[in-house]
MARBA-334780 format. One record per residue (C-alpha): x, y, z. Coordinates in steps of 0.001 Angstrom, whole numbers, plus 500000, padded with zeros to 6 digits. Each point is the difference from the previous one (the first is absolute). Layout:
N
    east   north      up
       X       Y       Z
...
END
This chain:
407
    east   north      up
  254064  067774  918397
  497751  499748  503082
  499886  502715  502696
  501881  497684  502358
  502703  499309  497375
  500305  503724  499254
  500457  500719  503724
  502745  497413  500269
  501798  501007  496828
  503322  501730  500641
  500745  503531  498892
  502862  499996  497434
  502422  501524  502513
  499035  497451  502642
  500380  497215  497453
  503546  501076  499133
  500864  500178  503705
  498507  496558  500547
  502008  498407  497160
  503183  501664  501315
  499274  498647  503519
  499382  496556  498537
  503351  500083  498227
  501665  501325  503170
  499106  496865  501943
  502671  498056  498130
  502562  502794  499986
  499742  500402  503737
  500288  496231  500401
  503422  500208  498401
  501494  503254  501265
  498477  500764  503389
  502146  497570  501965
  503354  500786  498431
  501217  501996  503063
  499017  497084  502242
  501983  497217  498257
  502911  500288  502456
  497669  499902  503025
  498132  497035  498605
  503283  498196  499357
  501141  500626  503567
  496773  498969  501720
  499344  496916  497899
  503660  498930  500142
  500749  500156  496277
  503672  499155  500072
  500898  500937  496382
  499297  503626  499105
  499220  499169  496379
  497178  497692  501123
  498032  503047  501167
  499445  500724  496305
  497641  497021  499826
  497425  502107  501856
  499726  501995  496779
  500560  497292  497403
  497517  497403  501301
  497350  502720  500027
  500693  500706  496322
  499933  496247  499267
  496480  499774  501441
  499030  503187  498151
  501123  498513  496676
  498323  496615  500511
  496691  501538  501056
  499590  501953  496799
  499480  496795  498018
  496604  499365  501629
  498400  503377  500594
  499424  500966  496393
  497893  496907  499133
  498237  500095  503390
  499068  503699  499621
  498760  499345  496445
  497792  497178  501314
  498720  501288  503358
  500380  503758  499656
  502565  502461  501340
  498417  500932  503308
  499742  496579  501722
  503559  499022  499055
  501327  503316  501277
  498106  499852  503284
  501157  496455  500746
  503674  500682  499194
  500118  503295  501936
  498596  498192  503042
  502660  497306  499430
  502722  502662  499889
  498771  501413  503320
  500128  496536  501566
  503433  499255  498549
  501340  503346  501367
  498757  499166  503511
  501575  496543  499648
  503312  501645  499013
  499807  502384  502976
  499586  497092  502383
  502689  497754  498459
  502337  498507  502584
  502436  498430  497493
  501642  501002  496757
  498300  497076  498215
  496587  501149  501216
  500697  503543  498825
  500997  498767  496560
  496845  497967  499760
  497928  503060  500915
  501866  502066  497403
  499259  497442  497254
  496327  500148  500938
  500121  503852  499970
  501434  499928  496498
  497414  497502  498768
  497187  502209  501323
  501441  503301  498741
  500415  498625  496485
  496305  500676  499485
  500567  503759  500366
  502166  500153  496865
  497666  497921  497840
  496745  501517  501273
  501130  503641  500027
  500571  499877  496244
  496905  497881  499395
  497703  502352  501937
  501361  503040  498158
  499626  498219  496671
  496377  499094  500867
  499135  503606  500705
  502037  501882  497431
  501557  499514  496596
  502465  501746  497721
  501319  503335  501177
  497800  500069  503118
  501482  496708  501134
  503545  501149  499312
  499444  503268  501846
  498433  498264  503037
  502811  497486  500284
  502615  502723  499460
  498675  502101  502871
  499657  496999  502264
  503580  498921  499214
  501336  503469  500765
  498471  499677  503471
  501306  496454  500238
  503572  501178  499306
  499986  501836  503322
  499647  496729  501917
  503566  498611  499486
  501352  503456  500834
  498017  500414  503241
  499658  496374  501185
  503458  499546  501617
  499562  503330  501812
  496583  498892  501260
  501575  496733  501105
  502719  501886  501845
  497340  502104  501813
  498134  496823  500976
  503246  498561  501422
  500365  503089  502160
  496736  499112  501742
  500371  496247  500332
  501630  496779  498777
  500130  498781  496433
  496666  498198  500462
  498281  503397  499905
  500826  500193  496308
  497976  496899  499224
  497102  501223  502122
  500197  503256  497989
  499780  497976  496758
  496964  498157  501381
  498369  503304  500941
  500585  501585  496610
  498660  496951  498167
  496976  499917  502302
  499262  503638  499125
  500169  499180  496280
  497802  496949  500664
  497407  502125  501810
  500147  502578  497160
  499373  497211  497500
  497047  498594  501939
  498298  503411  500358
  500811  501732  496719
  501130  497552  497295
  497388  498763  497596
  500514  496856  497961
  501413  501164  496682
  499582  496789  497955
  496342  499280  499075
  498824  496396  500231
  499455  499795  496245
  503676  500840  499348
  501404  497352  502335
  501758  497011  498471
  499901  496433  501337
  503109  498313  501258
  501070  497644  497251
  503162  497954  499601
  499700  500370  496234
  499800  503793  500085
  502855  500221  502516
  502123  497690  497918
  499344  502106  496928
  500876  503242  501823
  503182  498492  501450
  501055  498697  496576
  499454  503410  498356
  501804  501913  502741
  502991  497684  500275
  500483  499242  496315
  500057  503594  498771
  503593  501261  500099
  498999  503563  500820
  497736  498971  502831
  502337  497469  501593
  503257  501795  499101
  499087  503376  501461
  498458  498359  503074
  503350  498319  500664
  501810  503280  499340
  497719  501744  502485
  500737  497279  502569
  503732  500663  499699
  499701  503754  500502
  497512  499497  502846
  502573  497615  501501
  502414  502926  500169
  497470  501891  502114
  499540  497019  502351
  503796  499608  500322
  500287  503673  501006
  497076  499946  502404
  501034  496749  501737
  503619  501104  500486
  499500  503761  500503
  499969  499809  503793
  503289  498090  500050
  501696  502272  497476
  498960  503310  501575
  500257  498946  503650
  502700  497314  500136
  502292  501052  497183
  499695  503801  499965
  498943  500453  503649
  497188  502340  498962
  497346  498530  502298
  498496  503345  501142
  499637  501050  496328
  498814  496654  498662
  496376  501043  499345
  501034  503204  498257
  502613  498277  497809
  497618  497202  499091
  497307  502525  499146
  502381  501864  497689
  500641  496836  497978
  496284  499164  499868
  499232  503587  498992
  502302  499701  496969
  497997  497008  498750
  496755  501909  500574
  501337  502932  498001
  500976  497642  497190
  496511  498527  499887
  498452  503474  499984
  502298  501066  497144
  499157  496844  498121
  496293  500750  500272
  500648  503376  498384
  502377  498844  497264
  498875  496535  498973
  497243  501094  497591
  502518  502162  498105
  503143  497848  500144
  498533  496504  500242
  500485  497120  502421
  502869  498416  498116
  502188  503085  499678
  499638  500891  503674
  500388  496516  501460
  502835  498836  497763
  501928  503235  500642
  499506  499424  503724
  501422  496455  499730
  503127  501312  498280
  500208  502677  502706
  499788  497384  502753
  502847  498026  498423
  502220  503062  499666
  499267  501138  503570
  500806  496518  501352
  503343  499910  498217
  500907  503438  501338
  498870  499030  503523
  502105  496845  499921
  502975  502138  498977
  499477  502308  503000
  499687  497010  502360
  503129  498329  498578
  502020  503191  500338
  499117  500280  503679
  498119  503312  499674
  496555  498677  500925
  498326  501917  502814
  496444  500808  501092
  499581  502815  497504
  501427  498207  496977
  497726  497068  500842
  496999  502316  500312
  500685  501594  496619
  500387  496688  498159
  497069  498396  501803
  497647  502914  499278
  501004  500076  496329
  499651  496222  499741
  496546  500181  501576
  499114  502677  497434
  500943  497646  497164
  498007  497198  501611
  497019  502292  500421
  500101  500755  496283
  499974  496274  499178
  497326  498429  502163
  496763  501621  498891
  501071  500007  496338
  500903  496332  500078
  496615  499261  501595
  498170  501955  497298
  501916  498262  497176
  499332  496619  501588
  496264  500703  499914
  499915  501226  496418
  499318  496675  498284
  497693  498557  502700
  497627  502890  500693
  496973  497866  499156
  500802  497751  503027
  501306  502826  502151
  498748  498684  503335
  501504  496514  499886
  503083  501192  498049
  500646  502629  502685
  499866  497291  502679
  502445  497784  498092
  502397  502840  499229
  499711  501253  503557
  500998  496552  501254
  502988  499832  497652
  501105  503510  500930
  499623  499624  503763
  501399  496472  500436
  502851  500665  497561
  500789  503203  501883
  500113  498118  503290
  502517  497531  498568
  502168  502747  498507
  499734  502275  503019
  500761  497168  502420
  503085  498903  498070
  501375  503521  500098
  498912  500812  503525
  501276  496792  501504
  503380  500708  498386
  500448  503094  502170
  503486  499852  501509
  500320  503309  501810
  500647  501961  496809
  497908  501427  497143
  501835  497783  497471
  497318  497234  499828
  497249  502546  499288
  502044  501751  497294
  500997  496763  498286
  496393  498829  500324
  498716  503105  498243
  502511  499495  497208
  498814  496394  499620
  496386  501168  499910
  500731  502601  497349
  501886  497578  497755
  497327  497286  500363
  497185  502462  499237
  501872  501303  496941
  500383  496438  498734
  496266  499343  500480
  499108  503235  498150
  502235  498984  497084
  498236  496623  499730
  496489  501422  500390
  500584  502871  497568
  501764  497909  497368
  503412  501560  500602
  498809  503593  499721
  500056  502793  502552
  497965  503256  500052
  497758  498565  497294
  496312  500680  500512
  497890  497162  498790
  496748  498163  500574
  500144  497116  502409
  498014  497618  497921
END
């Protein structure tokens, strides 16, 4: 390592903070504007309340589609140039969103934001993998993800504070500012982590081979689809949360706190999973969580049908459901990667596309069914649980709680 490279190399604590900030770009892109959806709908004349949800879902659609390209590009040209270009693109898209005069223009800007932010998911993992391996890699990602879990909890509150000082457009300027800070950090402090000799040429034959392996293996494809269904439950909640808390339960002043409580439950589940998974295994934890989600959904539907649903019953069932979902997602992702670790970069892009786009479809179907009650969300969660259970049965050959190799 040259003196200049040593000077630019990040301290381990700075590196963890950088990876967490990189991951936070996407999380803020989803959650920061939740308190502003009603204001956006009013100013841009969105006649149907459910259509405001598209501000979230089109972003996720772009996020899913973008993941297909960044893995191969980063393997060919290196991590740093792809990251710098896409962060600059995210800044531009955020400014475009802030200046949008119509709903259509805003949706276009949101798709572009999603496309640009997709690089942060792919490259965050790739950069960590380039620098660390084994337990060091797991520890670095674990610490970064613990910091990352704070973002969904704090983002709506930050958005609410921004609205106190100006219109909803301030939120998009804030996104542009945060991404610009991460961009400047990358320019000054981030070294290229992929040496030239390890870069791989873009080849249709190699891509075709990687796609065939990823999509033909039942563990890889099956658990990617299962992850998309559970992630769809998160998108359904996020996109309809403002309507449920504010319009149905009239809890507008407490919206950010209530939303944070639900997000916190999923963060706690992910933290618990990181502590228990080596001892109990991915299959026991995730499959138990699926059965838990089904049982909770049936009980929730019973409460709704009996007329006893209120803010607190909804909060309890939603938090517990998010806990189950939190115990599924990371484990499904790990199991999907088991048989395709030798093509991890491209496989991650393909699985990320399946997970994100599938989640958008599922989340949109549930969210757009919102009818002024929590029934569509509860029935949607039941459908997700049953569909995931069916997929697990097929993938695992009809067996549950059975540890096995994914070959």
